[in-house]
N, C-alpha and C positions, 0 to 999 in steps of 0.2 A: 205482862202475860195474863191470859185469861184461861180459866178451866171450864170445860163443858162436860157435864156428866154424860156418859154413854147410855144408850137405851138398854144395854144388857146388864147395867149395873157394875161394869168392870171399872178399872182405874180410869179416871178422867183423862181425856186427851188434852195435850197442851198445844195452844195455837198462838203464834206471835202476830200482833197487830201493829199497824203503823205507829200507834201512840206509845208502844213499848219498844221502839227501836233501840238497839244497844247504843250507849253513849258514844262509843268509838265511831259508829257509822254516822251519827248525828254530827260529830265534830268534823268528820271528813267533808260532809256537805257544807257546813258552815265555813270551814277554812277555804274550800275551793271557791265558794261563792264570794267570800270576802276578798280573796286574792283577785278575782276577776273584777269586782267592783272597784277596788283600789287601783288596779291597772287602768280601768276605764276613766276614773276621775283624774288619774295622773296625766291623761292626755290633755286635760284643760287646766289643771292646777299644778303648779311647779314648786318643788322644794318644801312641801309641807306634809310629808308622808306620815310622820308620827301623830300630829294633831288630827289628820284625816282618819288614821287608824283608830284613835280614841273616839272620834265622833261616830264612826261606824260601829264601834263596840257599844257605845251608848245607845244607838238606835236598836241594835240587836238585843240589848238588855231592856228595851222598852222605855228608855228615858228621853229627857230633853237636854239640849246643849246650849250653854251660854258662851259666846265668843266675846271676850273683852280684849280689845286690841286697838292699835292706832288706825286711822282711816287709810284706805287704799291698799290694804294688805290681802284683799281677796276673800273676805268673810262671806260676802253675798255670793261670790262665784262658787265657793265651797258648798254652800247650802243648795244652790241651784244644781250643781253638778251631781251631788249625792242624790238629790231628788230624782234626777233624770236616770241615773244608773240603777236606782232602786225601783224605778217604775212608779213613783209616788206622784200624786198631784201636787203642784207647787203654787203657793200664793205668797206674795210679798206684802207686808203691812208696814207702811212707812209711819212710824210713831211720831206724833207731834203733840204739843201741849193742848191743842183743841180737838184731839181725837176723842170720840165718844164711844162708850161701850157698844152701842148699836152699830158703829162702824166696824166693830170686830165680829160681833155675833150675828148681825143681820137684824132685820125688822120687817114688820108687816106693811105692805104697800096696798093702797086702795085701788082696785080694778074698776074703773068707771063703767066698763061694758057689762061685767058680771055683777057689779055692785056688791063686791065682797072684798075682804082683805086677804091678800095672799102673802105668805111668808117668803121673803127673799133672803136666802142664806148669805151670811157674811164670809169674809176670807178665812175664818177659822174652820170652815167646813172644807177641809182639804187633807191631804196626806202629810205634807210637810209645810208648816207655816213659818216663814221668816219674819220675825218681828224686829225690824231694823231700828236701831237706836231706841231700844225699849225704855231706857231711862229718861226719854224726853216726853213720855206721855204721863198723864195724871194718875194718881193712885186709884181713882175710881175705874179708869179703863184697865189698869193693870190687874184689878181684882177680877174683871171679866176673863182675862187670860188665865188667872190663877185657877178659876173653876175648871176651865178647859184642860189645863195641864194636870190638875189633881184628879179630876173625876172623869175626864173624857166626855164631858157634856157641857152645855150652856143653858142658862135659864133666861128665856126671852118672853116678856109679857105674861109672866105667870106660868109658862109652860117649859118643861125640860126637854131639850132636844139632844139626842145622842150624836156624837161626832163620828166620822169614819174611823175604821180600824184597818191598819195602823194609823195613829195620829202622833205627830212629833212636832215640837216647837224648837226652832233654832233662833235664838235671840242674839243681838249684837249690842254692845255698849262701848262708848268711847271713854277711856280712863283719864283723858287729859282735859276734857271740856266739862265744866260744871255749871256754867251759866245757862239757865233755862232747863235744867234737868231735875229729876226727882229720884232720890235714892230708892233702889229696889227694896221692898220690905223683906225682912228676914224670912218670912213664910214663903215668899215667892222664890227667893234665892235657894231655899231648901228644896224646892221642887225641881231644880235643875240637877240632873245626875252628875254633870261635870261642868266645870268652867275651863275653857281652853284659850290659848293664845297662839296665833300663827307665828308671830315674830317676823322680823325682817329677814328676807332671803339672803343667801350668800351672793357674792358678786357674780359667780357663774350662773346661779339660778335667776338672778335679776336680769342678766343679759339674755337668757333664754326667754324670759317673760316678754321683754321688749321685742325680741326677734319674732316671737309668735304673734304679737299684737300687730306688727308691721305686715306680716303675711296675711292675716285674716282680715285686715282693714276694720270696717265697722260691724262686721258680722259677729254675733255672739256665738261662742262654741256650743254645739249641740251634741250630746252624747247619746249613744244607743243604750236602751234599758237592758240591764242584766237580769233583773227580777221584775215581778209585778207585785201588787199589794198582797195577794194571796200567797205568793212564794215567800215574801218577806215574813209574813205572819207564820208560815210553817217553820222557817228558820228560828224565829223567836220562840215558838213553842218547843222546838227541839232543844234549844239552848236551856230553856227552863227545866227540861228533864235531866240535865246533867248534874249529878250530885256534887256537893262540896264537902270536904272533910270537916268534921267538927272542930279540929285543931285550927283550920283556917278561919272558920266562923268566930271562934274564940279570940283569935288574933285580931280580927277586924273590930270586934266589940271592945277589946282592950285599947286599941288605938283611938277609937271614938271616945271612950270613957276617959282616957288620959288627956284628951283635948279639953275636957271640962275642968281639969285640975290645974291648968297652966295659969300662972300669976298674971300673964298679959291678956288673958281671955276673960271676957265678961259672960259670954254665952258660948259654950262649946258645941260640938257636933251632936245632933239628936240621934236617936236610934235609926232615923232615915239615913244618916251618914254612914253608919256601919252597914246598913243594907246596900247602900251605893257602893261601898268598898267591895262587898262580896259579889254583887251583880256585875260590876264592871270588870273585876279581876277574872271572873268566870268567862266573860265574853272575850277578854284579851287572850286568855288561855286557849279558848276554842279557835280564835283566829290564828293562833300559833300552831294549831293542829293537836292540842292536848286535851284529853278528857278529864283532866284533874288540874287543880289550882295549887300553886306553890307560894310560899311567903313572898318571893320576889315579885310575883304578879301583884300582890296587894301593895307592896312598897312602890311599885312602878305607877300605880294609879292613885296613890294616897293624896298627892298634892292636888290634881284636878278634881278629885272626888270630895275632899274635905276642906280645902283652904277657904272656899267661898262661904262655908257654913259657920266660920268662926267670927264672932263679934268681939272686937278688941275692947279692952277697958279704955276709958278716956285717957289715962296716963300713957298707956302703950300706944294709943293712936297718936297722941301729941308728940311722942318721940320717934314716930315713924316706924313702928314695928311692922314686920312683913308676915302676914298669915302663912304664906307659902314656906317661909323659913321656919316658922313654928312647927308646921307639919313635918318638915324634914327632920327637925329636932326630935319629934315624937318617934318617927320611924327608926331613928338611931338609938333611942332610949328604951323603947318597949321591947321586951324579950321576944325573939322569933321562935315559933314552935318548931320542934324537931319532928317534922312530919314527912312521910314518904308517900308517893303516889299510890 
């Protein structure tokens, strides 16, 4: 709300602007748009509604998504379908050991006619970048992606270039193949708002996938856009204006802090982890049509938001400790606040 003094010196009149729209109205728009997006993506992707919902929540919260799953489960299709329905430009970067930072960011090419160097943007200059098999590229190239994810910019030949807004990275990695791969640095893992797994479909869903493939033949599914970049940005700004209870913030902070005290953990979740809990739980609540966050929202996103941020101790790693199970243990142990909407 803004106040404008009247010319007569009387009590200022109050005027509502779009930036101060009530949280309830913002939530209605987010929930309606989210339902339409998920319905549209569901026309191409079968049996993965909950991971899709969390991926969409991450995008609305302004974050990046890491898919860690077996080959052939539709990770690329999910990224492409979400990009199409959100109206974002889509580029795919196939990560290989010989990929160079300039293959990601772009470089200057000499124009023999004009006799000048002209910058040719790399695939990172898009709305949604799919970094396929990100753990197969070298740490030097991964660092180029880290700057893009962290700062929304890239440094090329001594010049900083700003990326489009919105900009999101969907990365995939294969958890069963280690030959020729490079572990993702903890700093880069920490930049992913969530780590998701699609999992194997049910028998009915798998039969539906095969039937659809037979019907469409070699044609890739193409989805109609529900939003455009400006529309998505408005939803992100509306989400950022929805308040979160101090009790919920405190609960998220206690969960992240408790992860640092686990005997099995060498490095626990950083403050970025508690931020991820709050941002993602707020987005999930808005997609559910609520202008407030409850502790159950935080619990529901705790594993995808925190597990990939935990660095196990050598002893815990050797005996096969599971970070996801450790996070579940935390959500069962840390007291839940008695908060009301």
